[in-house]
N, C-alpha and C positions, 0 to 999 in steps of 0.2 A: 822143587823149583830151585834153580841155582841162585845164590846170593853172591854179589860182587862188591868190591870197594867202589864207593862213589867218588871217582876222581882222586883228588889229593886230600879229601876229607877223612875223618875217622869213621864215617858212616858205612855200614854194610846194608845193601839194599837188594831186593829181588830184581831179576833181569826184565821184569815188566813192572810198570807203574800204573796204579789205578787212577784214572781220571774221574772227575766228579761233577763236571759243569752242568749236568742236567738235574742234579739232585735238588729237590725243592721246587722244581717247575714241572718238567715232563716226568720226572721220577719222584714219586712220593717218598716220604721219609721211611715208611715201612720197607719198601723195596730197596732203598738205598742201604738200609741196615742189613738186609739180606745179602746184598752185594758185598758189603764189607766182611760179613761173616764168611761168605763163600771164598772171597779172595784170600782171606787170612788162612782158611783151611787148606788152600792150595799153595801156600807159601808166599803170597804177595804181602810184603810189609811196607810198601812205599805208596803213599797217597799224594796226589797233586790236586790242589784247589786254588781259590783266589778270592780276594775280598769282593770282587764284582760279580761272582757267581751267585745264583744260577744264570745261565745264558739261555738263549732261544725263548724269549728275548731277554736282553739285559735291560734292567730298569732300576731307577733309584729306589723304587718301592720294595724290590726283592733283594737288593744288594746285601751280602752277608748271609743270605739264607742257606747256602750250601755249607759254609763253615759251621753254622748253627746245627745243621743235620749231623755233621761229623761230631760236633761237641756233645750232642745228645747221645750218640752211639758210645762215645768214650765214657760218658757219665753212667750209662746203663751197663756196659761190659767191663769197664776198668781195663787195666793193663796198658797204660799209655806207652810203656817201654816196648810193646810188641810192634809198634808202627813208627815209621819215619814220615813226618808230615812236612810237605812243601806247600807254601801258599805265596800270594803275590799282592803287592800294592798296586792299585789301579793307576795306569799311566795317564798322562796329561790329556785333558779334553773330553774324557768319557762322560756320557750321560748317566752312567751308573752312579755318579755322585751328584747330588742336587746342585745345580748351577754350573755343572761341568767340573770334572776332576782337576784340581790344581796341579802345577808341575811338582815333581817329586824333589823335595829338599829335606833338610834335617827335621823340621817340625812336622811336615806331612808324613814322613817315614815313621817317626815315633808314634804319631797318633794312629796310623794304620796298623802298626804292630800291636799296639795296646788293644785296638778294636778286635783284631783277629784272635789274640790270646783270649779275650773274654768270650768270643763266640765259640771258639774251639774248646773252651773249658780246659785249658792246659797252661802250664807255666812257661813253656818254651816251644818255639818253632824251630824245627830242625834245619829247614832250608827256606830262606826268605828271598823272594825274587821281585825284581822290578818288571811289571807286566809288559811295558814297552818303554823305550827311551824318550826322554823329554823332547829331544830334537826330532822325533818321528823316525820312520824307517821305510824300507821298501816292502815290508811284509803285508799280508792280507790283501794281495792283488794290487797293492799300490806301486809295484814295480813298473807297471805299464805307463805311469805318468810321473815316476819318481824324479825329483830334483834334489840333489844333495844340498846341505847347508852351505852358505857362502864362507869363504876362507876366513873372513873376519869374525866369524862366530866361534872359531876354534878355542880361543882363550876362555870365553865364557862357558863353553861346554865342558872343558876340562876342569874349570874352577868348580862347577856344579858337581861333577863326578867326585872331586876331592872332598867337597863338603859332605856328600852322601856317604862316601867311604869312611870318613871320620865319625859320622853318626852311627854307621854300622858297627864300627869298632866299639863305640860306647855301649850299644845294645848287646853286643856279644859279651862285653865285660860285665854287664848287669845280669847276664843269664837269660835274656829274653829271646834271643835267637842264637843258633849254633853256627850257621854258615849263611853266606850271602851268594846270590846268583842272579842271572839275567834272563830275559826272555825277549823274543822278537828283536834280537840285536844283530848287528852287522860285524864283519871282520874288523873294520876300523874301530868300531865301538869297543868290542871285546879286547882288542889289543891295547887300547888306551886305558881301559879299566885295569888290566893286568899291570901295565907299565906304572901307572900311578900308585897302585897298591904296593908294588915291589919297591918303588922309589921312596915311599913314605912309611914303610913298615906297617901297612894297613891290611885288612882282610882281602884276600884274593877271590875273585869270582870263582865259584866252585863248579857251576854248570851253566849251560845255555839251553833255554827251552824255545825251540823254533819249530815251525811246521815242517814235516818231512814225511813223504810217502812215495810210492811208485809214481804218483802223478805230480808230486811237488818236490823237485830235487835241487832247489837253489843252494842247499847246504853243501853240495857235492864237490866244490872246488876250494875257494879260499877259506871258508869256514871249516871244511873238513880238515885242511892242513893245520889250521890253528887248533882245532879240537884234538888232533892226534899229537902234535908236538908239545902242546901245553897241558895235555891230560885234562881237558875240560869236556866232560861228556855232554853229548846232546841228549836232552830229554825231548824225544820226538813226538810232538802233538799231532793229532789227526792222522795216524798212520793208515787209516782206512779212508782217507780223503772225505771226511764228513759223511761216510756211508756209501760213497760211490763204488768203492772196491768190494762191497758186499754183494753187488749185483742187484740190489733192491730197486735201484732207479733205472736199470737198463731198459732201453726203449723210451727213455725220457718220461717215465711215469712218475707220479707223485702219490705214494701210498698214504692213506689216511693215518694220522698220528705220527708220521715221520718228521724228521727235522725239516725236510723240504716242504712239508705242508705249511710250516710257519714261515719259511723263507725259501721261495721257489728257486732262487739262483744259488743257494748254498754259499752265500758270502762271496759270490763272484766265481765260483768253481764251475758253474754250468756254462759251457761254451760250445760253439759248433763242432769242435774237435774232440771234446772230452769223452763222448760215448764210444767213439772209435777206439780210443786208447783203453777205456774200460773193457770193451769187448775183447781186445787183444789179451789183456791180463786174465780175464775170466776164461778165455780159451786155453791159456797156458795151464791154469789151475785144473781145468777139466782134463787136459791131455795128460797131466801128471797125477791125476786122481787125488787132488788135494782140495780142501776147503779154501776158497779164495781169500777168506778172512784170515785164516791161519797162515796162508802163503804170504800175504801182504805184510803181516806183523813179523813173521820169521825173516823175511827179506830185510827188513830194517835191522834186525839183530845181526845180519850177516855182513854188514858194511865194514869197511876197513878203518873205522875210527870209533872211539868209544861212544856208545849210545844206548839209551833205554827207551823203548816205545811206551808211550802213554796210551793205554787202552781205556776206552770209555764205553759205557753201555747205558742205554735208557732203561733196559730191563735185565733181570737176572738171567733170563734165557740167552740174551745176547752175550752177556759176560761168560756164561758157560761155554759158548761157542769160541770165544777168544782165547781162553786160558791155555788150551793145549799148545798154542804157538810158542810158549815158553820153552818147550822141549823139542821143537821141530827144527831140524837142520836141513836146509835145501841142498839138493845135489848140485855139483859144479855145472853139469849140463843144463839144468834149469836156470841157474844163475846166468849162464851165458845167453840163454834164450831171452831172459828178462832184459839183459843189456841190449840185445838186438832189438827188442820191442821198444825200449826207451829211445834208441837211436832213430827208429822208424817213426815214432810218435812222441816227440819231445815236447815238453812244456804245453800240455793241452789246456791249461788255464793260467 
């Protein structure tokens, strides 16, 4: 598997990242450890997790469980230097924290870092991300009703950003984290984080983790330009659109034990148009004799801006199906057909 520089950082990571959000809920620890072993054997050295995981569902009772699963693997296997670990502080308002997660500021950031370090059983976090901005955003299907903050909020928003960056700088100096990053951010947000960091000599955001797939392409315009020109790679979460692009929900079915069995609307992804778009992409994969899972992941890697798909699997068998996408290059004619399909069936959710 190819390893690549992670933006402007000193880190070298695999061109696929292993997502972990089901570990400790749908995925028991024994299978999670098998996935880690398998991924490492195939050259995957990049892991993404979060304070609030496991998901499906997220709850205060299970918060931190996924990090603890990874920590147990590190304690059992050793070799911390073999993996690059990314995790996240929970954004404001989440029920994953008793009483609702507070806004992210210096004290909240430090407490969350210390908690993650303890659960992961490590001395340093390689990439530390804000799970979503305090001001909210248009992600997670909130784009349909999105209203931006009022202009008079700008000063307070930027002041909070500067406070967070200053604390990040301290945490890096103390050796607790190596790099800082964002998730579920907007072009305006990322541009302001970068500008403030550069103006004050503080750590620059290294990556942006947003949803991206054949079915969710909000990143393709302003954020793609920012990503390319500022060398801020996208960590593309849900490249299989929560399983829709595997074909297992085709015909609007709900397989037992699937994510949809626990949340029938897949977080707002089920719409009157989505199965038409899914059928189109499944048809292209069939026409080109490709596994639709591998096609969808390889398509993300083909995009004209730096990005690393985050592959996630409930089971080891699912992970085995995904891994070959690391070495798959889609032919130009198929990429053109995918572009035509996107134009014909845009924004299905």
